[in-house]
C-alpha positions as CSV (number, residue, x, y, z in Angstrom):
1,M,0.0,-0.2,0.0
2,L,1.3,3.3,-0.9
3,F,2.1,5.9,2.0
4,R,-0.8,7.5,2.6
5,K,0.7,11.6,3.6
6,D,-3.3,12.3,4.7
7,I,-3.5,9.2,7.2
8,N,-0.1,10.7,8.5
9,G,-1.0,14.0,9.1
10,L,-4.2,12.5,10.8
11,R,-2.2,10.8,13.0
12,A,-0.7,14.0,13.8
13,M,-4.1,15.4,14.6
14,A,-4.5,12.6,17.0
15,I,-1.5,12.9,19.1
16,I,-1.7,16.5,19.5
17,A,-5.2,16.1,21.0
18,V,-3.8,13.4,23.3
19,L,-0.9,15.4,24.3
20,L,-2.9,18.6,25.2
21,F,-5.7,16.8,27.0
22,H,-3.2,15.0,29.3
23,F,-1.1,17.9,30.2
24,D,-4.3,20.3,30.9
25,A,-7.8,18.9,30.3
26,N,-8.8,22.5,30.2
27,L,-7.2,23.3,26.9
28,L,-9.1,20.3,25.1
29,P,-11.5,18.7,27.3
30,G,-12.2,16.2,24.6
31,G,-8.7,15.5,23.3
32,F,-8.8,11.8,24.7
33,A,-10.5,10.9,21.5
34,G,-7.1,11.2,19.7
35,V,-7.0,7.5,20.9
36,D,-10.4,6.9,18.9
37,V,-9.1,8.4,15.8
38,F,-5.9,6.1,16.1
39,F,-8.2,3.0,16.3
40,V,-9.8,4.0,13.0
41,I,-6.5,4.4,11.5
42,S,-5.1,1.3,12.8
43,G,-8.4,-0.6,11.5
44,Y,-8.0,0.8,7.9
45,L,-4.2,0.0,7.7
46,M,-4.6,-3.7,9.2
47,T,-7.4,-4.5,7.0
48,S,-5.6,-3.3,4.1
49,I,-2.6,-5.2,4.8
50,I,-4.5,-8.3,5.4
51,F,-6.6,-8.4,2.5
52,N,-4.1,-7.2,0.2
53,G,-1.9,-9.7,1.5
54,I,-4.5,-12.4,0.8
55,E,-5.6,-11.4,-2.7
56,Q,-1.9,-11.2,-3.7
57,N,-1.4,-14.5,-2.2
58,R,1.4,-13.5,0.1
59,F,-0.3,-13.1,3.5
60,T,0.8,-15.1,6.6
61,L,0.1,-15.1,10.1
62,S,3.8,-15.4,11.2
63,G,4.8,-12.5,8.6
64,F,1.9,-10.3,10.0
65,Y,2.6,-11.0,13.8
66,H,6.2,-10.3,13.4
67,S,5.8,-7.1,11.5
68,R,3.6,-5.7,14.3
69,A,5.9,-7.1,16.8
70,K,9.1,-5.4,15.2
71,R,7.1,-1.7,15.0
72,I,5.5,-1.9,18.4
73,L,7.7,-3.8,20.9
74,P,11.0,-2.0,20.6
75,P,9.8,1.3,21.3
76,L,7.4,0.1,24.0
77,A,10.1,-2.1,25.5
78,I,12.6,0.6,25.9
79,L,10.1,2.9,27.7
80,C,9.6,0.0,30.3
81,I,13.1,-0.7,30.8
82,S,13.8,3.2,31.3
83,L,10.8,3.4,33.8
84,L,12.1,0.5,35.7
85,I,15.9,1.6,36.0
86,F,14.0,5.0,37.0
87,G,11.7,3.4,39.8
88,W,14.8,1.1,41.0
89,I,16.6,4.8,42.1
90,N,13.7,6.5,43.1
91,F,10.6,4.6,44.0
92,S,9.4,2.6,47.5
93,A,8.9,-1.0,47.8
94,S,5.0,-0.5,46.8
95,D,5.5,2.2,44.3
96,Y,8.2,0.2,42.6
97,R,6.1,-3.3,42.7
98,D,3.1,-1.4,41.0
99,L,5.3,-0.2,38.1
100,A,6.8,-4.0,37.6
101,K,3.2,-5.4,37.5
102,H,2.3,-2.6,34.8
103,A,5.3,-3.0,33.0
104,A,4.8,-6.9,32.7
105,S,1.3,-6.4,31.8
106,S,2.0,-3.7,29.2
107,I,4.8,-5.7,27.5
108,A,2.5,-8.8,27.4
109,F,-0.5,-6.6,26.0
110,V,-2.8,-7.4,28.9
111,S,-2.4,-3.7,30.7
112,N,-6.1,-3.1,29.4
113,F,-7.3,-5.9,31.8
114,I,-5.3,-4.7,34.5
115,Y,-6.1,-1.3,34.6
116,A,-10.1,-1.9,34.1
117,N,-9.9,-3.8,37.5
118,E,-7.7,-1.0,39.1
119,T,-9.0,2.5,38.0
120,G,-10.9,4.6,35.8
121,Y,-9.1,6.6,33.1
122,F,-10.3,9.7,34.5
123,T,-10.0,8.9,38.1
124,A,-7.5,11.0,40.5
125,S,-5.4,7.9,41.3
126,A,-4.7,7.3,37.4
127,T,-2.2,9.9,37.7
128,E,-0.1,7.8,39.7
129,K,0.0,5.0,37.1
130,W,2.9,5.2,35.0
131,L,1.9,2.9,31.9
132,L,-1.8,3.8,31.8
133,H,-1.6,4.8,28.3
134,T,-0.3,1.5,27.1
135,W,-4.1,0.1,27.8
136,S,-4.9,1.4,24.3
137,L,-1.7,-0.7,23.1
138,S,-2.8,-3.6,24.7
139,L,-6.6,-3.3,23.1
140,E,-4.8,-3.0,19.5
141,W,-2.6,-5.8,19.8
142,Q,-5.5,-7.9,20.9
143,F,-7.3,-6.6,17.9
144,Y,-4.3,-7.5,15.8
145,M,-3.8,-11.3,17.1
146,L,-7.5,-11.9,16.7
147,Y,-8.5,-10.0,13.4
148,P,-6.5,-12.1,11.0
149,L,-7.5,-15.3,12.7
150,L,-11.2,-14.3,12.3
151,I,-10.5,-13.2,8.2
152,L,-8.4,-16.5,7.5
153,G,-11.1,-18.7,9.6
154,L,-14.2,-17.0,7.5
155,K,-12.5,-17.3,4.5
156,K,-12.6,-21.0,4.1
157,R,-16.1,-20.9,4.5
158,F,-17.5,-17.5,2.7
159,S,-16.6,-15.3,-0.3
160,V,-15.0,-12.0,0.0
161,D,-18.4,-10.2,-0.2
162,A,-19.7,-12.4,2.6
163,I,-16.7,-11.5,5.0
164,K,-17.4,-7.9,4.6
165,L,-20.9,-8.4,5.8
166,C,-19.8,-10.6,8.5
167,L,-17.5,-7.6,9.4
168,V,-20.5,-5.2,9.2
169,S,-22.4,-7.2,11.7
170,L,-19.7,-7.6,14.2
171,T,-19.0,-3.5,13.8
172,L,-22.6,-3.3,14.7
173,A,-22.8,-5.8,17.5
174,S,-19.5,-4.3,19.2
175,F,-21.0,-0.8,18.9
176,M,-24.4,-1.9,20.6
177,F,-22.4,-3.9,23.4
178,G,-20.3,-0.9,24.0
179,L,-23.3,1.1,24.3
180,Y,-24.7,-1.1,27.0
181,M,-21.5,-1.8,28.6
182,S,-20.8,2.0,29.0
183,S,-24.0,2.4,30.9
184,H,-23.7,-0.6,33.0
185,L,-19.9,-1.4,33.7
186,P,-18.1,1.7,32.5
187,E,-15.0,0.7,33.2
188,K,-14.6,-2.7,31.0
189,A,-16.4,-0.8,28.2
190,F,-13.7,1.5,28.3
191,F,-10.6,-0.9,28.4
192,H,-11.8,-4.0,26.8
193,L,-11.8,-4.8,23.1
194,P,-15.2,-6.3,22.4
195,F,-16.8,-3.0,23.3
196,R,-14.1,-0.9,21.2
197,A,-13.5,-3.1,18.4
198,W,-16.1,-1.4,16.5
199,E,-14.0,1.7,16.1
200,L,-11.2,-0.6,14.4
201,L,-13.4,-2.6,12.1
202,F,-15.2,0.7,11.1
203,G,-11.8,1.6,9.8
204,G,-11.6,-1.6,7.9
205,L,-15.1,-1.2,6.5
206,L,-13.5,2.0,4.8
207,F,-10.9,-0.1,2.8
208,L,-13.5,-3.0,2.1
209,Y,-16.1,-0.5,1.0
210,P,-14.3,2.4,-0.6
211,L,-15.2,5.3,-1.6
212,K,-13.9,7.4,-4.5
213,L,-14.6,11.0,-4.5
214,S,-14.1,13.7,-7.2
215,P,-11.5,16.4,-6.4
216,Q,-14.3,19.2,-6.2
217,L,-16.0,16.8,-3.2
218,S,-12.9,15.5,-1.5
219,K,-11.7,19.0,0.1
220,P,-15.5,19.7,1.8
221,V,-15.3,16.0,3.1
222,E,-12.0,16.3,4.4
223,V,-13.0,19.8,6.1
224,S,-16.3,18.4,7.3
225,G,-14.3,15.8,8.9
226,M,-11.6,17.9,10.6
227,V,-14.8,19.8,11.8
228,M,-16.0,16.7,13.3
229,I,-13.2,15.7,15.1
230,L,-12.3,19.2,16.7
231,L,-15.9,19.4,17.8
232,S,-15.3,16.1,19.7
233,Y,-12.2,17.6,21.1
234,L,-13.8,21.0,22.1
235,F,-17.0,19.6,23.5
236,I,-16.9,16.1,24.7
237,S,-15.3,15.6,28.2
238,S,-14.4,13.1,30.7
239,N,-18.1,13.8,32.0
240,N,-19.5,11.9,29.1
241,A,-19.7,8.1,29.2
242,W,-17.6,6.9,26.5
243,P,-17.5,5.0,24.4
244,S,-21.1,6.3,23.5
245,Y,-23.1,7.7,20.7
246,L,-20.8,10.5,20.8
247,T,-17.9,8.3,19.9
248,L,-19.1,8.5,16.7
249,L,-18.2,12.0,16.0
250,P,-14.4,11.3,16.1
251,V,-14.8,7.9,14.6
252,F,-16.7,9.5,11.4
253,G,-14.6,12.8,11.4
254,A,-11.4,10.2,10.8
255,S,-13.2,8.3,8.4
256,M,-14.0,11.5,6.4
257,I,-10.7,12.5,6.2
258,I,-9.7,8.9,5.2
259,I,-12.3,8.9,2.5
260,A,-11.2,12.2,1.1
261,N,-7.7,11.0,0.3
262,R,-6.3,14.2,-0.4
263,Q,-2.5,13.9,-0.6
264,E,-1.6,17.1,-1.2
265,S,-3.8,18.8,1.7
266,L,-2.4,21.9,3.1
267,F,-3.4,20.6,6.7
268,T,-2.1,17.4,6.7
269,N,0.8,17.5,4.1
270,N,2.9,20.1,5.8
271,L,6.3,19.7,7.2
272,I,5.2,19.7,10.9
273,M,2.1,17.3,10.7
274,Q,4.2,15.1,8.6
275,K,6.9,15.1,11.5
276,L,4.2,14.9,14.3
277,G,2.5,11.9,12.4
278,S,5.6,9.8,11.7
279,S,6.9,10.0,15.4
280,S,3.2,9.9,16.9
281,Y,3.8,6.4,18.5
282,S,6.8,7.2,20.2
283,I,5.4,10.3,21.5
284,Y,2.5,8.6,22.6
285,L,4.7,6.7,24.4
286,W,6.8,9.3,26.2
287,H,4.2,11.9,26.7
288,W,2.4,10.3,29.7
289,P,5.6,9.3,32.0
290,V,6.9,13.0,31.5
291,C,3.1,14.2,32.7
292,I,3.3,11.6,35.6
293,Y,6.7,13.0,36.3
294,L,5.6,16.9,36.3
295,Y,2.1,15.8,38.2
296,Q,4.8,13.9,41.1
297,M,6.7,17.1,41.3
298,G,3.9,19.3,41.9
299,Y,4.5,21.4,38.6
300,M,1.2,20.4,36.7
301,Q,-0.4,23.9,37.5
302,N,2.7,25.8,36.4
303,S,1.9,26.5,32.5
304,G,5.6,27.3,31.9
305,V,7.0,23.8,33.2
306,V,3.6,22.2,31.5
307,L,5.0,23.9,28.5
308,M,8.4,22.4,28.8
309,G,6.7,19.0,29.5
310,V,5.1,19.0,26.1
311,L,8.2,19.9,24.4
312,A,10.3,17.3,26.5
313,S,7.5,14.4,25.3
314,L,8.2,15.6,21.6
315,I,11.9,15.5,22.0
316,L,11.9,12.1,23.4
317,G,9.4,11.0,21.1
318,S,11.7,12.0,18.3
319,L,14.9,10.5,19.8
320,S,12.8,7.5,20.3
321,Y,11.2,7.3,16.5
322,K,14.9,8.0,14.8
323,L,16.8,5.6,17.6
324,I,14.5,2.9,17.8
325,E,11.9,2.9,15.5
326,Q,14.2,3.1,12.4
327,G,16.9,1.3,14.3
328,K,19.5,4.0,14.3
329,I,20.4,3.0,17.9
330,T,22.1,-0.3,16.4
331,R,25.4,2.1,15.3
332,Y,26.0,2.2,19.1
333,L,24.5,-1.2,20.5
334,P,24.7,-4.8,19.5
335,T,22.0,-5.6,17.3
336,Q,20.8,-8.8,18.9
337,L,20.0,-7.2,22.1
338,L,17.2,-4.9,20.2
339,T,15.4,-7.4,18.8
340,P,11.7,-7.9,19.7
341,K,12.1,-11.2,21.3
342,W,14.8,-10.1,23.6
343,L,13.5,-6.9,24.5
344,F,10.0,-8.4,25.2
345,T,11.8,-11.2,27.1
346,I,13.8,-9.0,29.4
347,T,10.9,-6.6,30.1
348,L,8.7,-9.6,30.8
349,V,11.2,-11.4,32.9
350,A,12.2,-8.0,34.7
351,G,8.8,-6.9,35.6
352,I,7.5,-10.4,37.1
353,T,10.7,-10.7,39.1
354,I,10.4,-7.5,40.5
355,Y,6.6,-7.9,41.3
356,Q,7.2,-11.2,42.8
357,L,10.0,-9.8,45.0
358,H,7.4,-7.4,46.2
359,G,9.5,-4.1,44.9
360,I,12.6,-5.3,46.4
361,T,13.2,-3.9,49.9
362,S,16.9,-3.9,50.1
363,E,20.4,-2.2,50.3
364,I,20.9,-2.8,46.8
365,R,18.0,-0.4,46.0
366,P,19.3,2.3,48.4
367,Y,15.8,4.3,48.5
368,S,13.9,1.5,49.3
369,T,15.3,1.2,52.9
370,T,15.2,5.3,53.7
371,A,12.9,6.6,56.5
372,Q,11.2,8.5,53.5
373,A,10.3,5.0,51.5
374,N,9.2,3.7,55.1
375,F,7.3,6.3,55.7
376,L,5.2,6.3,52.4
377,E,4.9,2.5,52.8
378,E,2.8,3.3,56.0
379,Y,0.6,5.7,54.2
380,E,-0.1,3.4,51.2
381,H,-1.1,0.8,53.9
382,F,-2.7,3.1,56.1
383,P,-5.2,1.3,58.7
384,L,-8.6,3.1,59.1
385,Q,-10.0,0.7,61.8
386,G,-13.3,1.6,61.1
387,A,-13.1,5.1,61.3
388,Y,-15.2,5.9,58.2
389,L,-18.0,3.3,59.1
390,D,-18.1,1.5,55.9
391,Q,-21.2,-0.2,57.3
392,C,-23.0,3.0,56.3
393,N,-21.5,3.0,52.7
394,A,-23.6,1.1,50.0
395,Y,-21.0,1.3,47.2
396,H,-18.9,-0.7,49.7
397,S,-21.3,-3.1,50.3
398,L,-22.2,-3.7,46.5
399,K,-18.4,-4.4,45.9
400,S,-18.2,-6.9,49.0
401,T,-21.5,-8.3,49.2
402,G,-23.2,-7.8,45.6
403,E,-25.8,-5.4,47.4
404,A,-26.1,-2.0,47.8
405,K,-27.1,-1.1,51.4
406,I,-26.6,0.0,54.7
407,A,-26.6,-1.4,58.2
408,A,-29.6,-0.4,60.3
409,S,-27.4,1.0,62.9
410,C,-26.6,4.0,60.3
411,N,-29.6,5.5,60.5
412,H,-31.9,4.2,63.5
413,S,-31.5,4.9,67.1
414,D,-33.8,3.9,70.1
415,D,-35.2,7.0,71.2
416,G,-36.7,8.4,67.2
417,S,-35.9,11.4,66.0
418,G,-33.6,14.8,66.2
419,G,-30.0,14.7,66.1
420,V,-27.3,15.2,63.5
421,M,-26.9,13.0,60.0
422,L,-23.9,13.2,58.1
423,W,-24.6,12.7,54.0
424,G,-22.3,12.5,51.2
425,D,-19.4,10.4,49.7
426,S,-16.1,8.8,51.0
427,H,-15.2,12.7,52.3
428,A,-18.1,12.5,54.4
429,Q,-17.2,9.2,55.6
430,A,-13.8,11.3,56.6
431,L,-15.5,13.7,58.8
432,S,-17.4,10.7,60.5
433,L,-14.9,10.1,63.4
434,G,-14.1,13.3,64.6
435,L,-17.8,14.5,64.7
436,R,-19.1,11.3,66.5
437,E,-16.2,11.8,68.9
438,T,-17.1,15.7,69.2
439,L,-20.6,15.3,69.4
440,P,-22.0,14.7,73.0
441,D,-23.4,11.3,73.4
442,T,-26.9,12.5,74.3
443,I,-27.1,13.8,70.5
444,N,-27.9,10.9,68.0
445,F,-25.8,10.7,65.4
446,Y,-26.6,9.0,62.1
447,Q,-24.5,8.4,58.8
448,V,-25.5,7.5,55.4
449,A,-22.0,8.1,53.0
450,S,-20.9,6.0,50.1
451,S,-17.9,6.3,48.1
452,G,-18.1,8.1,45.0
453,C,-21.7,9.2,45.7
454,K,-22.1,13.1,45.8
455,P,-25.4,14.1,47.6
456,S,-28.1,14.4,44.8
457,L,-32.2,14.6,44.8
458,K,-32.1,13.2,41.3
459,Q,-31.8,9.4,40.5
460,S,-29.3,8.8,37.9
461,D,-30.3,7.0,34.4
462,D,-26.5,5.2,34.2
463,Q,-26.9,1.7,34.9
464,S,-23.2,1.2,36.2
465,S,-22.6,-0.1,39.8
466,L,-21.5,2.7,41.0
467,A,-24.5,5.0,39.7
468,Q,-26.9,2.4,41.2
469,A,-25.0,2.4,44.6
470,C,-25.2,6.2,44.6
471,N,-29.0,5.9,43.6
472,T,-29.5,3.7,46.5
473,S,-27.1,5.9,49.0
474,N,-29.0,8.8,48.4
475,Q,-32.6,7.3,48.0
476,I,-31.7,6.1,51.7
477,A,-30.7,9.6,52.9
478,L,-33.7,11.0,52.0
479,E,-35.9,8.4,53.5
480,T,-33.7,8.5,56.6
481,I,-34.3,12.3,56.8
482,S,-37.8,12.3,56.0
483,R,-38.5,9.6,59.0
484,I,-36.2,10.8,61.9
485,K,-36.1,14.9,60.8
486,P,-32.9,15.6,62.2
487,D,-32.1,18.8,63.4
488,I,-29.0,19.6,61.9
489,V,-27.9,17.5,58.2
490,I,-24.2,18.0,57.6
491,I,-23.4,17.4,53.9
492,A,-19.8,16.8,52.6
493,Q,-18.1,15.9,49.3
494,A,-15.0,15.3,47.4
495,N,-14.9,18.6,44.8
496,H,-17.1,20.3,42.6
497,H,-19.4,21.7,44.9
498,E,-20.1,24.9,42.9
499,D,-21.8,22.5,40.1
500,T,-24.8,21.7,42.9
501,N,-28.2,23.3,43.3
502,W,-27.5,23.7,47.1
503,E,-30.8,26.1,47.4
504,Q,-32.7,23.1,45.7
505,I,-31.4,20.6,48.5
506,E,-31.7,22.9,51.6
507,A,-35.3,23.5,50.6
508,K,-35.9,20.0,50.1
509,L,-34.6,18.9,53.4
510,A,-36.4,21.8,55.2
511,Q,-39.7,20.3,53.6
512,L,-38.6,16.9,55.1
513,G,-38.1,18.8,58.4
514,V,-34.5,19.5,58.9
515,K,-34.2,22.6,60.6
516,E,-30.7,23.4,59.5
517,T,-28.6,22.4,56.5
518,V,-24.6,22.6,56.5
519,L,-22.6,22.1,53.7
520,I,-18.8,21.2,54.2
521,G,-16.4,22.8,51.7
522,P,-13.7,20.7,50.0
523,V,-10.8,19.6,52.2
524,P,-7.4,20.6,50.9
525,Q,-6.2,18.2,48.2
526,W,-2.9,17.6,47.2
527,R,-1.7,16.0,43.8
528,P,0.1,13.6,44.0
529,S,-0.8,12.4,47.6
530,L,0.4,14.7,50.6
531,P,2.4,11.6,52.1
532,Y,4.6,11.7,48.8
533,V,4.7,15.5,49.0
534,I,5.9,15.3,52.6
535,A,8.4,12.4,51.8
536,E,10.0,14.2,48.9
537,R,10.1,18.0,49.3
538,H,9.2,18.5,53.0
539,W,11.1,15.9,54.8
540,Q,13.0,18.0,57.3
541,E,10.2,20.6,57.8
542,K,8.8,20.4,61.5
543,G,5.8,22.8,61.0
544,Q,2.2,22.0,60.5
545,Y,1.7,24.2,57.1
546,I,3.5,23.6,54.2
547,T,3.7,25.7,50.8
548,D,3.8,23.3,48.0
549,Q,2.7,23.6,44.2
550,A,1.0,20.1,44.5
551,L,-1.6,21.9,46.3
552,D,-4.9,21.5,43.9
553,N,-5.7,24.6,42.8
554,S,-9.0,23.8,41.7
555,I,-10.1,23.4,45.0
556,L,-9.2,26.7,46.0
557,I,-11.3,27.8,42.8
558,S,-14.2,25.6,43.9
559,D,-14.1,27.2,47.4
560,D,-14.1,30.8,46.4
561,K,-17.1,30.1,43.8
562,L,-19.3,28.3,46.4
563,D,-18.3,31.3,48.7
564,I,-20.3,33.5,46.4
565,Q,-22.8,30.9,45.4
566,I,-24.0,30.2,48.7
567,Q,-24.6,33.6,49.7
568,G,-28.0,35.0,51.0
569,E,-29.1,31.1,51.0
570,D,-30.4,29.4,53.9
571,I,-27.7,26.9,53.9
572,T,-24.6,27.4,56.6
573,Y,-21.6,26.8,54.5
574,I,-18.2,26.2,56.4
575,S,-15.2,26.5,54.4
576,L,-12.3,24.3,55.4
577,V,-9.8,26.0,53.1
578,N,-10.3,29.4,54.5
579,S,-9.9,27.5,58.2
580,L,-6.9,25.4,56.9
581,C,-5.3,27.3,54.5
582,I,-3.4,30.9,54.8
583,D,-4.7,33.6,52.6
584,K,-5.9,31.0,50.0
585,E,-2.4,30.6,48.6
586,M,-0.5,27.5,48.5
587,T,0.1,27.2,52.1
588,C,-2.3,24.7,54.3
589,L,-2.5,22.9,57.2
590,A,-1.0,19.2,56.5
591,K,-0.1,17.9,59.8
592,T,-1.5,18.2,63.5
593,D,0.5,19.5,66.2
594,K,1.6,15.9,66.9
595,Q,3.0,15.7,63.3
596,Q,0.2,13.1,62.1
597,L,-0.6,14.0,58.4
598,L,-4.0,15.8,58.0
599,V,-4.9,13.3,55.1
600,F,-3.3,10.1,54.1
601,D,-3.8,10.1,50.2
602,Y,-4.5,13.2,47.9
603,G,-7.6,14.2,50.5
604,H,-9.0,11.5,52.4
605,L,-8.6,12.7,56.2
606,T,-6.6,10.3,58.8
607,Q,-8.1,9.9,62.2
608,A,-6.1,12.5,63.7
609,G,-7.1,14.9,60.6
610,S,-11.0,14.0,61.2
611,R,-10.6,14.9,64.8
612,L,-8.7,18.2,64.4
613,I,-11.5,19.6,61.3
614,A,-14.6,18.3,63.6
615,K,-13.1,19.7,66.9
616,Q,-11.0,22.7,66.0
617,V,-13.3,23.7,62.8
618,I,-16.7,22.5,62.2
619,V,-18.3,22.0,65.8
620,P,-16.8,25.4,66.9
621,Q,-18.3,27.3,63.6
622,L,-21.7,25.2,64.2
623,I,-21.8,26.6,67.7
624,K,-20.7,30.4,66.8
625,R,-23.2,30.4,63.8
626,L,-26.4,28.6,64.7
627,S,-26.4,28.3,68.6
628,A,-28.4,31.8,68.9
629,K,-31.3,30.2,66.8
630,P,-34.3,28.9,68.7
631,G,-35.4,25.2,69.0
632,Y,-32.1,23.5,68.4
633,T,-29.8,21.2,70.5
634,F,-26.8,23.6,70.1
635,E,-26.6,24.7,73.7
636,Q,-25.6,21.0,74.3
637,L,-23.0,21.1,71.4
638,A,-21.7,24.6,73.3
639,K,-21.1,22.6,76.6
640,A,-19.6,19.6,74.7
641,N,-16.9,22.0,73.3
642,S,-15.3,24.9,75.0
643,Q,-12.2,25.2,72.2
644,Q,-13.4,29.0,72.1
645,T,-9.6,30.0,71.5
646,Q,-9.6,27.8,68.3
647,I,-12.6,29.0,67.1
648,E,-11.0,32.4,66.9
649,R,-7.8,30.7,65.2
650,Y,-9.9,29.0,62.6
651,S,-12.6,31.2,61.8
652,K,-10.4,34.2,60.3
């Protein structure tokens, strides 16, 4: 097949989008759809190779697999080996063990299965996985393994026309299954081949059912395709289910550019787009580790450093393309060490060995035995010891028992009604211990708080397990409030508080008999985790406050917006940012006076952090703001909490 400059330029469009999305999603919220563009391209090219080879009677499975391995394996293996060397020097045992597992699964092309069980692509923990982006390579490799087998198997029984119709049917079936799974099991739909195969198959259908356009028509078709891709990049975001009907936008857009077949297009056939397209695979490989490194160092909110990160990705990708993909490194290293077979073996054996040795805690790996590494290990396996009351977590129940429910003790008491109820997600759970210990025993305490479940009056149509657990959790919360009519409902969640209509929620709760609704603002959050920030950059500091660029600025922005939004409403808002941070700069409370961390990960409170915030922030401010109102139990609260000096300290 002749080299297609338009397809090479289309690769550039895809990698630019992925790069911008990962370095700053605000620049291109739907940039992740660049991967879908890659899928269409791969499907088109693989179908052309297979069918042309069969037609010319020169196609062999071994030859096909070898050519794929020769292109894909060496750059990927070099990346994995480089990261394993980097991790040997810099990672704790747990982090190194995880990296080794991910390296082995990446080189074996099964990492999509690993990540589907570990994390969502858009979750906070995703930015701690150095090889997360290899999920798409694993998915494509699985397609490469199965696709020619399918076609050869069909060829034994059917004509070419019948094979084409079979592939059309498979495309439609995969698309429909993908839609179903996106609403029921979104992680599996995102990461697994059966639910993404339609994108690659659609690219194949472009080859099998070619459309030849006139020069007058090809240009508007190309422009229309570019517009569709650009619209997907700009107006789709991680909030949308994926894959979904919206995925048709980048898929159709890429298809139209391929159909247009404009080899002299000014947009795709220029020096920059051709260079980017040629090295797009290597750029894709290297950009994510660069992104993670900047994230770990706390630089992702510094636009200048982020720009340098983008340039570093382009440079590393270009070097990988020239040295590894084009084989120029063989001038400096023995050729036999760079064969796909040897690189695959070295990477796989190293990954499995390190994983089996639990990350190698040994003097031969000096960092693994340092105090900082031990500190990180402690917080990696931080014991909550029931502090979060997981029996009140419907999502936890669903994962462990298969049924979304909470224990009766969470929302029932012997003496009936009144008291305080805590409602929200895991960040509400985090406040539980402190509130329970600070509130007097005479006040009933109830809790309905489930991981990932923001308070809402509406039931979600999403059929995913998380959405269904959240529907159950919020339904139980509202039923509990209606039944027990608590004096106070305390609401808390991780982030994006400003996106909720709190006035509507407060009105509903008042209608159900709640005397006061109290909204707790987001706790200061660090990305990467606070333990990592302390270990790497503040190890010798003994003060309670730290100043670090890893502080999540979006939390400060959210708090600002909420402060304005909540003014004049009947809901009581308690800003933890105002209480725990200095002038809303990058300086926030990170430790208690006993040097215990406020949070054990990016933002979930430790037991010490929960006690501090409840005793020194929430309850004092409740007393200060609400004790004058008649008909409440705050006189009891006031007697139970005598931290008046702390009120002044934390209510500036």
